[in-house]
Every structure is written in structure tokens, then in C-alpha cells.
N, C-alpha and C positions, 0 to 999 in steps of 0.2 A: 393488534400489532404486529412492525415490522423489526426482527430483529437485525442485527450487524454485526458479524463475527472476526474478530480480530485476532488472528494467530500471527506470534513472533517468533524468536529463539534466544536460547541460552548463548550462542554464539555469537550474538549481535552485542557490541560494545558498548552500545547505546541503548536503554530504556523505549525504542520506538515505540512499542505501544504503549507506554504511559503518556506520549505526548500525544500520540493520534485519538485515545481514550478522549483523554482531556477536551480535547480540538473537536469532537464527536460530540461529549455532551456540553458545549458550548454553543450548540446549534439549538442547543431546545429540549426539548419531552415529546413523546409521542414513541420514543422508540425505546429498544433494548441494547444493550451491550454486551457480549459476549464472548470475554477471552480466554485465549490456551495459549500456553508456552512449548514450544516442542523443543530439542536439543539440536537440529543445523537445517540450511535451508531444505533437504533433498526432503525432510519429514513435514516440511506446510503442507504440499497437497492430501493428504492423507488426512489430515487435523482439517482442513477448510471442507474435506469431502463428510466429515462426523461433524461438524456445524451445522452443515447441511441440511443433513439428514434427523438433527434435533432440532432444526426447523429456522435456520438461520438462513436470512433471504440474501445476502451478502455479504463477501469475507474479501477483509484487507488481509494480505500475509504482507507482511513485515519481516527483510533480513538484510542482513548484513556480510556477505562476502568476502573475505580475504582477497589479499594483493595478489597471490602465488597463481598462476597459470591455471593449475587445478582446479581453484577456486572458480576462476572464470568460468570451466567446464562444468565444473556443479553448477552452480548458477543456470548455466543453460538450460540444464536438466533439470532444475527445479522448476522453471518456468513452464518448459514445458506438459512439466505434471501439474502445474497449478493452471493450464489452458485446458487439460486434458480436464481435470476436474470441473471445472466450469461448464466444458462441454455438457458431462455425464449427467451431470446434474440442472444443465440448463442455467445456471442464478451465473452472475459475475464474481471475477474473481477480482478484485484490485491489487497488484503486484505493486510491492514498493521496496525495492532492493538499493540499499547503499553500498559502493564497492569500497571497501576501504581505503584502495589505491585511488578517489574524486578527490579526496583531501589530503592537503600540504601535513598536518599533524593532528593531535587531538581537538585540538580547541575546536578548527576546522571542521573536523568530522564531527564532534556534540553539536554543529551548530547544524552543518548538511543534513545529520540524519533527523535533529527533530522537524527541521524545515518540510525538508520534503513527508516526513509521517502525517506531519499536521496538514501540510497541503492534499495530500492522498486521502485523507480523511474528511475531508470538504467534500475533496471530487467524489469518495464514497455516498456519503451525504446525499450530495446531488443528484447520483443517478437515481438514490430511491424515492427519493422526493421533491429535487426541482428540477427535474432533467434540463425542463428552459432555460434554466440560467449556463447550463452544459451546451445550448443551442447558439443563443448569445456569443457566447465567448469564445467559438468556433474557427480557427484561422486565426489565430491570435496569437501563435505561437510563444505558451505560455508554457513554464517548466517549474516544475519540483522541486525545491531547493535552492538553485542557484536563479538568476535571475534571467525574467523572461525573453528572448529572444524577440518577440515580435513578429507582427503581419511583414511581410513580405511587400503585398502594395496596401497602404490606407487605404479604407471606401472613402469614395467621395459625399 
């Protein structure tokens, strides 16, 4: 049985992992979801590595950097750490960050975080169980959390 690790932070202002876990469970059965919560985004890489060592086949890393320039730097550092963890364990880490500055206010932030977490969770599921679904959607300009951009040119 495959295991999907879901790692989130207490720094986030929205329970993104709760949305992601519900989206995963809605996909069906035949896999296990393991959740871990850490204080901040720079703690995500170690949490993912720990879940990999405990048997996770893929990790979904959810975080919400703040608005300050320092937060953007921390997000970049965390992202590099997540890539490093994925390479070390040769297992995918699906990074799902929502920057507070992406939304105009709390309601929009909640909606964006929910949609992005759910859509990244579906992508994580597809990576493990339905990779053909991703291949069929290649080049479609899909975006998580906001409206899709669409392809540059439609196939004839």
C-alpha cells in the first residue's frame, strides 16, 4: 500500500493540510495518508525526509510564507531544501506554498489556500496512481489556486 505524506506548518493562517487530506481521501482508498505538522516552512524538508524514512512514497509540503521580503527569502530556502530532500530520497515532494501577499484579504487568502491545497493534493495522487492523467494535461496552462492560463495554442 502506498503512503502519501502531508506536511504543514503552524505558521500558516489556513489549515491547508486539512483541505489536502480531504481531497486525497475523496480520491478513494488503497493508500494511506500520514500527516506531520512543523512550526515553519524551513522545517518542511526534514519532516518530509522523516516521512520518507518511515515509508512515504511521496510528500506534499504545504506552507504559507508571510508578506515580508524576509519571508520570500525563507520560502526560497525552504524550496531548495525540499528539492534536496526529494533528490536525496529519490521520491517526489510536491511543494504547495501560498504567499500571504497573493491575496487581497483574509477571505481571498482562505479560498486560495483551500483551492491550491486541494489541487496540489490531486496532482500528488495523480503522480502516484494516474500519471497518464498528468501527461494528458501537459501544456494546458493549468494553475493551482487561480484560474487556469490555458494553452498558448489549441491543438487542431
